VOGU-3710 file (C-alpha; in Angstrom, 3 decimals, decimal comma):
1> mgltarllrf> 0,409/0,100/-0,287  1,859/3,183/-1,418  1,597/6,486/0,763  -1,131/8,008/-1,166  -3,572/4,759/-0,034  -2,485/4,639/3,495  -3,268/8,667/3,880  -6,411/7,764/2,439  -7,488/5,117/4,399  -6,551/7,228/7,826
11> ahahprafvv> -8,349/10,374/6,830  -11,489/7,758/5,617  -11,316/5,672/9,170  -14,025/7,879/10,402  -16,675/8,129/7,677  -18,291/11,577/6,457  -21,555/9,899/5,101  -24,771/11,436/3,577  -27,608/9,134/4,348  -30,712/8,843/2,350
21> tapgatrtrl> -33,796/6,588/3,374  -36,444/5,294/1,337  -39,613/4,459/2,815  -39,952/1,359/4,913  -35,903/1,591/5,581  -36,277/3,024/9,215  -34,327/0,027/10,430  -31,733/-0,106/8,017  -31,110/3,435/8,803  -31,323/3,009/12,491
31> lveaelrrrn> -28,699/0,422/11,816  -26,632/2,628/9,429  -26,415/5,293/12,321  -25,433/3,482/14,694  -22,327/2,038/13,131  -21,252/5,241/12,077  -21,385/6,072/15,586  -19,633/3,251/16,482  -16,578/4,245/14,305  -16,736/7,536/15,050
41> grmvtspaga> -18,491/8,847/12,180  -20,748/11,218/11,391  -23,885/12,451/8,854  -23,056/15,395/7,111  -25,978/17,867/6,318  -24,379/17,727/2,769  -23,347/15,649/-0,209  -20,257/18,598/-0,580  -19,407/17,300/2,763  -20,084/13,034/2,156
51> atlimcgrpg> -17,446/10,748/1,099  -19,840/8,255/0,733  -22,871/8,454/-0,036  -25,605/5,743/1,802  -29,340/4,679/0,177  -30,779/2,650/3,023  -33,739/0,871/1,549  -35,340/0,452/-1,999  -35,804/3,656/-3,232  -39,022/4,295/-6,186
61> pglaaavdti> -38,164/6,119/-9,257  -38,465/9,598/-8,132  -36,228/8,760/-5,379  -34,096/7,093/-7,232  -33,535/10,018/-9,394  -32,461/12,191/-6,717  -29,863/9,769/-5,686  -28,473/9,690/-9,340  -28,674/13,631/-9,259  -26,802/13,380/-5,977
71> wadmpgprsl> -24,344/10,935/-6,552  -23,384/13,108/-9,885  -22,987/16,265/-8,093  -20,344/14,340/-5,164  -16,636/15,420/-5,121  -13,912/12,640/-5,168  -12,987/11,031/-3,487  -16,361/8,961/-3,234  -18,122/5,543/-2,824  -21,557/4,520/-2,956
81> vrldesasae> -23,316/1,808/-0,663  -26,954/0,916/-1,374  -28,601/-1,560/1,875  -32,134/-2,934/0,979  -34,525/-3,024/4,121  -33,130/-6,263/5,152  -29,744/-5,734/5,818  -28,457/-6,799/9,437  -25,808/-5,389/11,579  -23,298/-7,279/10,118
91> rvaaeldraa> -23,819/-6,344/6,671  -24,270/-2,541/7,246  -20,399/-2,976/8,912  -19,334/-4,639/5,511  -20,485/-2,174/3,440  -18,755/0,641/5,070  -15,687/-1,296/5,313  -15,802/-1,945/1,793  -16,486/1,669/0,706  -13,415/2,580/3,293
101> geladtaaqr> -11,127/0,508/0,977  -12,713/1,893/-2,282  -11,822/5,032/-0,956  -8,417/4,619/-0,086  -7,878/2,265/-3,928  -6,196/5,565/-5,389  -6,470/3,777/-8,959  -10,211/3,508/-8,748  -10,629/6,992/-7,588  -7,897/8,292/-10,089
111> adaearrerg> -10,469/6,373/-13,395  -13,537/8,046/-11,597  -12,189/11,579/-11,702  -10,781/11,107/-15,397  -14,588/9,716/-16,214  -16,230/12,664/-14,653  -13,692/15,271/-16,104  -14,429/13,673/-19,472  -18,008/13,751/-19,446  -17,294/17,646/-18,281
121> pwspgggtdg> -19,317/19,651/-16,130  -23,238/19,652/-15,821  -24,820/22,533/-18,472  -28,679/23,325/-17,440  -28,570/24,101/-21,122  -27,916/20,697/-21,895  -24,856/21,496/-24,779  -22,491/19,211/-25,780  -20,359/19,874/-22,787  -23,056/18,861/-20,508
131> mdehgdrtsg> -24,554/16,280/-18,981  -27,798/15,207/-17,936  -29,738/14,714/-14,555  -27,995/10,802/-15,030  -24,477/12,056/-15,497  -25,071/11,016/-19,085  -23,308/13,535/-21,801  -25,859/15,306/-24,202  -26,117/16,054/-27,789  -25,128/19,322/-29,062
141> hehhhapesd> -28,748/20,086/-31,060  -30,637/20,941/-27,405  -28,159/23,670/-26,911  -31,097/26,588/-27,607  -33,329/25,395/-25,000  -33,684/24,307/-21,518  -34,572/20,586/-20,795  -38,002/19,451/-20,389  -39,712/19,527/-17,177  -39,540/16,162/-15,866
151> edgdheamgh> -43,223/14,751/-15,298  -42,555/12,967/-12,408  -41,167/15,835/-10,752  -37,870/14,271/-10,274  -35,855/17,587/-11,072  -37,482/19,015/-8,270  -37,233/15,985/-5,544  -33,887/17,021/-3,419  -33,420/20,190/-1,027  -30,051/20,342/0,202
161> ededhdgehm> -28,861/21,883/3,318  -26,087/24,537/3,355  -24,830/27,397/5,955  -24,756/31,035/5,572  -22,119/33,313/7,142  -23,544/33,320/9,850  -23,695/29,939/10,708  -27,212/29,435/10,665  -29,126/26,818/8,421  -31,351/27,212/5,488
171> ehgghgghgg> -32,344/24,694/2,602  -32,638/25,417/-0,900  -32,970/23,419/-4,011  -30,319/21,567/-5,877  -32,413/21,514/-8,921  -35,796/22,979/-8,275  -34,825/25,213/-10,809  -35,679/23,109/-14,049  -38,753/24,582/-15,606  -39,414/27,064/-13,391
181> ghgghehhmg> -43,098/26,807/-13,977  -42,340/27,425/-17,459  -42,111/23,854/-18,707  -38,738/23,960/-19,280  -39,103/26,141/-22,723  -37,022/29,207/-21,323  -34,471/30,053/-24,423  -30,941/31,140/-23,835  -32,168/35,008/-24,742  -34,700/35,068/-22,012
191> apmglamaer> -33,180/32,858/-19,395  -29,399/32,970/-18,434  -27,402/29,633/-18,907  -31,280/27,757/-19,927  -32,867/28,783/-16,450  -35,995/30,143/-15,909  -35,511/33,299/-14,072  -38,274/34,257/-11,166  -41,659/35,017/-11,611  -43,406/38,401/-10,083
201> aadrdglkld> -46,647/38,551/-7,788  -47,769/40,266/-5,258  -47,572/39,262/-1,547  -49,569/39,684/1,448  -49,037/42,886/1,732  -49,675/43,816/-2,262  -45,981/44,345/-3,184  -44,291/42,922/-6,115  -41,294/40,657/-4,893  -39,925/37,348/-6,816
211> vlhvplgpal> -41,862/34,288/-6,450  -39,333/31,358/-6,377  -40,335/27,909/-6,783  -37,932/25,859/-4,465  -38,410/21,643/-3,272  -37,381/20,750/0,476  -36,635/16,635/0,687  -36,717/14,023/-0,351  -32,806/13,425/0,322  -32,553/16,110/3,551
221> rdwpaglvlh> -30,973/14,851/6,941  -33,231/14,110/9,805  -36,210/14,533/7,022  -38,894/12,414/6,827  -38,111/9,832/4,694  -39,611/10,339/0,771  -41,014/13,348/2,116  -41,195/16,413/-0,567  -42,553/20,115/0,265  -43,031/21,913/-3,182
231> ltlqgdvaqv> -42,974/25,707/-1,662  -43,815/28,951/-3,506  -41,407/31,123/-1,610  -41,765/35,265/-1,672  -38,037/35,992/-0,280  -38,116/33,325/2,992  -41,688/33,435/3,342  -43,792/30,192/1,940  -46,832/31,326/0,423  -47,655/27,760/-1,241
241> vevavlggra> -47,251/24,351/-0,124  -47,596/21,156/-1,818  -47,164/17,635/-0,589  -45,556/14,910/-2,756  -44,570/11,621/-1,340  -41,570/9,282/-2,884  -42,475/5,836/-2,173  -39,675/3,219/-2,011  -39,876/-0,551/-3,243  -40,624/-1,946/0,296
251> egpsfwdepw> -43,644/-4,143/1,298  -43,338/-4,143/4,874  -44,938/-2,321/7,701  -43,561/0,224/10,091  -41,169/-0,140/12,210  -41,972/1,794/14,452  -45,917/0,308/14,983  -44,694/-2,830/14,404  -45,508/-4,672/17,798  -48,695/-2,833/17,892
261> lrsaagervt> -49,351/-4,493/14,489  -47,942/-8,061/15,322  -50,613/-7,649/18,168  -53,425/-6,911/16,175  -52,374/-9,877/13,996  -53,112/-12,433/16,833  -49,065/-12,538/17,911  -48,460/-11,976/21,404  -47,083/-9,302/22,241  -46,145/-7,280/25,515
271> tadaerrraa> -46,803/-3,825/26,945  -42,989/-3,944/27,945  -42,110/-4,918/24,017  -44,310/-2,070/23,039  -43,525/0,511/25,420  -39,642/-0,207/24,725  -40,536/0,654/20,672  -42,537/4,013/21,726  -39,510/5,278/23,741  -37,282/4,461/20,779
281> shldsvgrll> -39,704/6,252/18,243  -39,695/9,771/20,551  -35,869/10,278/21,006  -35,750/9,273/17,593  -37,764/12,258/16,953  -36,651/14,059/19,916  -32,915/13,736/17,992  -34,196/14,743/14,784  -35,772/18,232/15,789  -32,929/18,572/17,840
291> avagwegaad> -30,398/18,459/15,255  -32,474/20,521/12,733  -32,732/23,201/15,656  -28,722/22,773/15,898  -27,946/21,327/19,018  -26,110/18,724/17,857  -24,591/17,367/21,175  -28,058/16,751/22,757  -29,336/14,994/19,287  -26,574/12,426/19,215
301> rarelrdeii> -27,258/11,514/23,403  -30,792/10,902/22,156  -29,610/8,753/18,965  -27,568/6,928/21,602  -30,258/6,508/24,270  -32,350/5,277/21,154  -29,804/2,703/20,043  -29,910/1,514/23,865  -33,323/1,272/24,508  -33,745/-0,551/20,759
311> agapgsevap> -30,834/-3,054/22,193  -32,886/-3,942/25,178  -30,831/-1,574/27,912  -32,601/-1,538/31,369  -34,952/1,083/32,083  -33,363/1,412/35,522  -30,123/2,490/33,383  -31,536/4,315/31,194  -33,832/6,484/32,676  -31,660/8,776/34,911
321> rvaeltrrtg> -30,110/9,706/31,647  -33,388/10,691/29,310  -34,376/12,190/32,611  -30,579/14,091/32,231  -32,150/15,082/28,549  -35,036/16,281/29,726  -34,067/18,729/32,212  -31,390/20,529/29,850  -33,433/20,987/27,021  -36,612/22,174/29,444
331> ksrtlrwmls> -34,571/24,542/31,021  -32,740/25,887/27,896  -33,854/29,273/27,432  -32,147/29,872/23,784  -34,131/26,264/22,784  -37,287/27,272/24,155  -36,649/31,150/22,324  -35,810/28,990/18,783  -39,267/26,688/18,966  -41,668/28,816/20,596
341> dvgvvdrema> -44,689/30,024/18,356  -43,013/28,116/15,791  -45,615/25,726/13,615  -48,228/26,193/15,974  -51,742/23,653/16,130  -54,501/24,633/17,752  -57,164/22,257/18,611  -59,383/23,542/15,813  -56,924/22,751/12,829  -56,453/19,405/14,781
351> grhgltgpsa> -60,330/18,563/14,660  -60,453/19,512/10,722  -57,710/17,402/9,893  -58,266/14,332/12,607  -55,037/14,605/14,006  -54,011/12,406/16,853  -51,413/10,849/19,133  -48,674/12,585/20,570  -49,517/15,749/17,901  -53,178/16,213/19,225
361> rhlgdafarl> -52,156/15,610/22,807  -49,529/18,146/23,091  -51,169/21,022/21,347  -49,211/24,347/20,618  -45,982/24,827/19,199  -42,997/23,257/18,200  -41,297/23,279/21,562  -44,799/21,700/23,279  -44,349/18,975/20,775  -40,430/18,233/21,955
371> tgwldeigqa> -41,874/18,267/25,773  -44,340/15,969/25,065  -42,165/13,380/23,256  -40,110/13,810/26,348  -42,951/12,821/29,054  -43,529/10,418/27,445  -40,658/8,721/26,826  -40,182/8,948/30,570  -43,720/7,259/30,829  -42,575/4,303/28,707
381> lgrlddhapl> -39,587/3,515/30,756  -41,700/2,836/33,429  -43,307/0,724/31,664  -40,610/-1,430/30,587  -40,953/-4,236/33,853  -45,046/-4,906/32,632  -44,849/-8,077/31,173  -48,807/-8,425/30,516  -50,430/-8,991/26,574  -50,484/-5,486/25,036
391> lgsdgprgpv> -53,885/-4,257/25,034  -54,862/-1,165/22,141  -53,515/0,232/18,991  -52,176/3,663/19,985  -48,912/3,655/18,759  -46,391/6,254/18,624  -47,599/8,164/16,274  -51,258/7,457/17,076  -53,580/4,174/16,215  -51,895/2,374/13,803
401> adrpsaavla> -55,004/1,415/11,946  -55,369/5,588/11,330  -52,459/5,916/10,074  -52,240/8,934/12,370  -48,776/10,397/10,040  -51,574/10,773/6,693  -53,376/13,955/9,056  -50,428/15,567/9,557  -49,440/15,376/5,754  -52,697/16,859/4,669
411> mlpelldgae> -51,818/19,336/7,616  -48,863/20,664/6,666  -50,012/22,660/3,385  -51,865/24,779/6,359  -49,952/24,561/8,956  -46,408/25,897/6,395  -48,916/28,670/4,581  -46,945/32,016/5,312  -43,958/30,364/7,967  -40,517/31,261/7,246
421> laaarltvas> -38,200/28,509/5,481  -36,355/27,931/8,353  -39,699/27,632/10,328  -40,670/25,225/8,049  -38,043/23,319/8,710  -38,198/23,287/12,014  -42,577/22,355/12,464  -41,638/19,321/10,079  -39,785/17,976/12,515  -41,166/18,392/15,589
431> ldpdldqvva> -44,161/16,715/13,866  -41,873/13,965/12,253  -44,605/12,240/10,690  -43,740/8,159/9,426  -43,803/7,966/5,558  -44,211/4,352/6,523  -47,393/4,636/7,958  -48,346/6,504/4,023  -46,673/4,018/2,004  -47,025/0,698/3,431
441> pvagvsge> -50,147/-1,751/4,226  -51,633/-2,076/7,412  -52,476/-5,635/7,875  -54,531/-7,811/10,077  -55,763/-4,117/11,952  -59,493/-2,957/12,220  -60,432/0,823/13,089  -61,900/0,798/16,611
//
């Protein structure tokens, strides 16, 4: 092994990965996050900062196109890992080992870089020096027009997260400008580089402002798998919100609802098993919200506790650390200020959309939902010694037969109308809909 290969292997010993999850692959995502933490690696917020792209689950066509675009845009050295929803912990570890070896393979990385150089940079005009969204070289006869917009919305199916000079996170669409509402037929004379320019329309105060069409998702860190929000923005304020779901190819039930679904199908499931899954689910949601809010340290602690609970740690061992996490988040004035008045759900809105579960029990803003999750985690940990048969079908997000996350998705356009872009990101994280419920069949469960 040469010096360059040794340095590359050393540099990538602690993986920097961008993780994309398809609906139905929550279990695989959890295994990947646990293995990355074991290796002192980290999930990065942007593909530009990653050396490894990890695809959890089998994506459908729309999500697969977004992943192809991310892969084409990632700088080298780079490695791609694909794990389906049945991947074991051993398979995850083996694939990350393979990725580390691939990153240290100087010959392979040089060949990849040379192939990309020969294809040339991507061009929105689709000229002879450009590539299409899949990284294929385009023909020269199209250079007078922008490419046709994709009917499946795949061009708009990817969001990125970046940082401004103040260190605050904002999201923007990676290729959401394609077409821009004009069908993709803008001439170069009126559209620089073939990209449609912003429209103009009256805002809420009657002023003429630029209108931008920006997608959030599906490839964002700490984002519901497969969710896409198509935002119409004036400044950083959402004027119109459209919700779409890019499904995967998995056919299994929601990972978080699994104990209740098994019980409904006639299998014996204890209350302790179900409450363990509930506590882990809420800790996963807490970790996502804290990460989006910029509390990376607390988010990491929530995820570590989540993995220990899933692995079977006794409640008496985990409960004191959960209590400490609850105390620290509850007394933080900064966190309370950041989440207060964000995504306020009142009783009327909840009833109008049929909201159930924690979001209906803890009405109010994002901070109310955060404290509600933490309270319910403590209650669930207190029932880990209850080995009586599970009764009822109230899962982590509500009655599993009702697919409660579907109600959350239906509420988002109204809830995000008029919200600032950063507030929209926090609002979604504070609701954390489980799209596995939306795209997967619910077998053996009947409504009550």
